[in-house]
Each structure stands twice: as C-alpha cells, then as structure tokens.
N, C-alpha and C positions, 0 to 999 in steps of 0.2 A: 257527708254521705247522703244519698237519696233513698227514701223509703217509697216503694211503689206498692199500691194496694189495688187488686182487681177483685171486685165483688160479683160473683156469679150466683145463679139461683140456688145452687147446692153448696158450693164451697167458696170461701174467700182465699185467694192466693196473695201472699205478701212477700216482698223481697227487698234486700238492701243492696244498692249499687255503690261501689267505690269507683268513681270514674265510669268506665264502660264495663267493668267487671262485676258480675253478680256474686256478691260475697256470701250470701246465704238466702234461703227462702223457706217459707212455711205454707202449709195448707190447713185450714180449719173450717168447720161448718158455718154456713151463713145462718144467722139466727136473728130474725127481725125483732125479737123481744129483748135482746141484750142492750144494756145501757152503755154510754160512753165509758164509764168507769170499768165495766166488765170487759169491754174490748181492750181498754188500756192495760188492765192487769194481765190479761191473756197475752198481749204482745210483750209486756215487760218480762214475763216468765220465759218467752221464747228468746228474747234478746239475751237474757241472763244465761239460758241454757247454751246458747251458741257463743257466749263470751263476747258479745258485740255491745259496746256502750251506747245506750239510747241517746245520750247527750251529744254524740257525734253526728246524729241525723240533723241536717240543716234544712232539708226540703222534703215535701211529701206531694205525691200526685196520686189521684184516686179516680178509678172508673167503676161504674156500677150499673147493673141492669136490674137492681132491686132498690127502687127509690126510698123506701122507708129506712134503709140502713145508712143512707148517705149522711143524714143529720147527726146521728150518734157518732159515726166515725169522724166527721169533721170536728165535733166537739172533743173527741178523744185526742185528735192530733194537736189541737190547740192547748189542751190541758197537760198532756203527757210529753209532748215534743216541743211545745211552744211555737208551733208553726201552723199557719193557715194553709190547708192543702189546696193544690190546684185540682179542680174537678173537671174531668173530661165531659164536654157537653157543647151545645151551640155557642159559637163565638171563639172557641179555642183554635189556635193556629195549628192546622194539621197538614197542609200542603196537598190535600186531596180535593178533586172535583167530583162531588157526589151527584150521580145521575138519577137517583131515586126520584119518584114523583114528589114525595115530601121528604127532603133530606133529614128532617128531625126524627123520622121514624127509624133510622138506622141505629141499631144498638151500639152503645159505647164500646163493647168488646169487639165488634166487627170493625169499627173505625180504628181502634188501637192495633188490631192485627194487621189491617191494611197498611197502616203507617210503617210497621216493622217490615212487612214483606216488600214494600216499595223501596225502603232504605237498603235492604239486603240484596234484592234480586231485580230491580227495575233496570239496572245496568246491563242485564243480559238481553234486553230488547225484545222480550217475548211476553205475551199475555200471561197472567198469573191467576190461579185458582187457589183460594185458601179454604181448607176444610177444618172446622173446629169441632171436635167431638166433646161437647159439653152436655149440660142438661138437655138442650136441643143441639142437634147437629146442624151447623150452618155452612153454607157454600157461598163464597164471595168471588166475583170476577173483577179483575183489575187489569188496566192497560199500563204499560211502562211509562206513559206520559202523566200518570197520576189520576186517571179517571177511574172512579169506582162505579162499575156498571150496574151492580145489583147482585142478586143471587137467589138461593133457595134456602128454606128452613124446614127441617123434618124433625119428628120426635127423636130424642136421643136414645142411645142403647139402653140406658137405665130405665127411662120412661117406658120403653117397649116391654121390658121384662116386668115392670111393676103393673102395667096394664093387664098382662096375661094373668098375673096372680090375683088382681083385684076383680077381674070380670069373668074368669073361668073357675067355677067352684072347686073342681078337683085338681087344679094345677097349683103347685107349691111356689113359694118364693125361692129363687135360686141364686147361686153365686155366679157372677158373670165371668166365666172362664171359658177358654176354647176347648171343646171336646176333641177326642182323638179322631172321631169319624163324623160324617154327616148322616150316614145310616146308623142310627143309634138303637139300642135295645132296652132303654129305660126312659121314663118320663123326663127326669131331670136332664139327662144328656140330650134328649130330643129337643127340649126347650133351649138348652144352651146352643145346640147346633143351629136351630132355626133362627134364633136371635142374632148370634154372632155372624154366621155366614150370610144370613139375610141382610145384615147391615153392610157387609162387604159388597154384596150384589147391588144394593141400593146406592151405595157410594159410587161404585163403578158406573152404574147407569147414569146418575146425575152428572158425574164428571165428564163422561163421554158426550152427553147432550150439550153440556156447556162448551166443550172443546169445539164441537161442530159450529156452535153459534159464534165462537171466537175465531173461526177460520181454520180450524183443524189442528192447532198446536197450542199448547200452554204448559207452563210449569205448575205442578200441583204440590202445594205445601200443606202439610197436615200438622195440627197441634191438638192438645187436649188429652184426656186420660186414656183413650183407646187408640191413639195415633200410631204407636209402635206396633201394636197387634195388627192393625189394619195394613200397615206397611209390609209386615211379614206375610200377609195373606194376599196381597194384591200388587200388581205392577202399576196400578193407576196412580199411586203416590210416588213422587220423585224424592221429596225431602221431608223429614220430620223435624220440627222445631219445638221442643218441649217447653221452652220459655219465651215463646213468641210474644205473648201478651205483655209479659214483664219488660221485654226489650222495647216493645212499642210504647209503653208508658215512659220509659227512660228517654226515648227519642222525642216524644211529645214534650216532655219537660224541657229538653234542650231547645226545642223550637220556640217554646214560649218563655224562655229565660233570656233570650238575646235582646 
C-alpha cells in the first residue's frame, strides 16, 4: 500500500492507496511543534481506528507547503513505516512544463494538483483551470500538452473571515456557513453573506478573466474544503474533485517508481 501525505498551512491530509483505490483518508491540524514521534503515534491511532495495518504500507510520498514540518514527517516515516518518503520538489519527475519565471516558486500543492488534472482531463483537449480552496485560494491554468502557464493566488475564505474579526473591533468570529439570504438582518449573517458570496463573485471573476486569456474556453476543476459549496452557488465550476491532491500524489509516485 501507498501512504500519501499532503501538508497544507492549516491541515495535513493523509490517505492510503491500494493500487488506484483510495482505501481511507484522514485530516488533522498542521502543527509545526509536533515531533516525529507525535506524528507517528497520531497516525498509528488513525490506522488502528480504520483497521488498516501499518505494516502493509510499503511506500510513502509527501508534499508540503510548510517546510518546518517536512523533517519530522520524514523521520516519522522512517521510524514508524521503515520507509524513506519521496518528497515532492525540484528534480521529481512530473511531466509538466512549468512556464513560471522561476519554476521553483510554484507550490508543491499546485504541482500535485496539476499532475492529477492533466492525468484525468488532458485527453479532452481543452485548457484547464484548477481552483483549490485552501488556506489560500489558488487558480492555476494548464494546457492539455502539459504546460503549466501560471495563475493567481488570493486570501482563502477562512483568512478573510479571520481578518474581519481581527481588524474590526465590533465584528465577531463567525462560523463559515452559507446564510439563507444576501440581504441579512443581523451582523453574523451579514458577515457570512459577504464572505461566502463575495468569494463566489471573486472566483467567477478570476475564472472568467483566465478563460479570456486562454482563448474563451476551459474546463474548471475545483478542490478543497469549500469546493462543493462553490459549485452549488456558481456555474463557473464544471467538476469538483475532493481528493485531487491525494490522486496527484499517487500519480507522481507511479511516475517516479518506473
């Protein structure tokens, strides 16, 4: 079995693949202070809960946008799984031609998502836009020939809500759920409407601009925590792929194991 680990700024998502099938997956907080043993014990409890034997894991691949977490996770893999993980970074085979001014600036999560999208949708022969609703919301433009053209990065929905709470003295910290209306009659609902529908409008605006730059047509694939809600509120998103990053890690492992 293959263990895949994606380290984001807010959460770590891990999953176990048996062949191409995602057998199980977990999400837990990214903690820069955790040691290798703490991460190992945490994962062991998750494996036990799902009744998946850790000893059946023969390979591990890891991507991270939080550099301080990479070393303890690598040590954890070696101690608890007896495996040296493959870390996504410069030099790894990905089949992508990155057109960034400095390709090393592209986050590992964006590369992994691009690998998965090209594997699944390049055969349709259209440009692709990947929208990832994470701590930051990222927009990536791809061509079916494997060219990664670049994209945009904006503050994520959670960051926007936290900024209002931190910088406006009378505004509370709120739960990020969709309100019933946009014209709201209380502060909490007004904040929820502004943040959620504002994010929809922002997403549609950026996607439409990117489509024009791509020639007018593109397939839009969304992933991340708010992808389904955004899809329900907007026709700009064509497909939601909740496990896009985990699939991309699996594909990258296959490419680098041949």
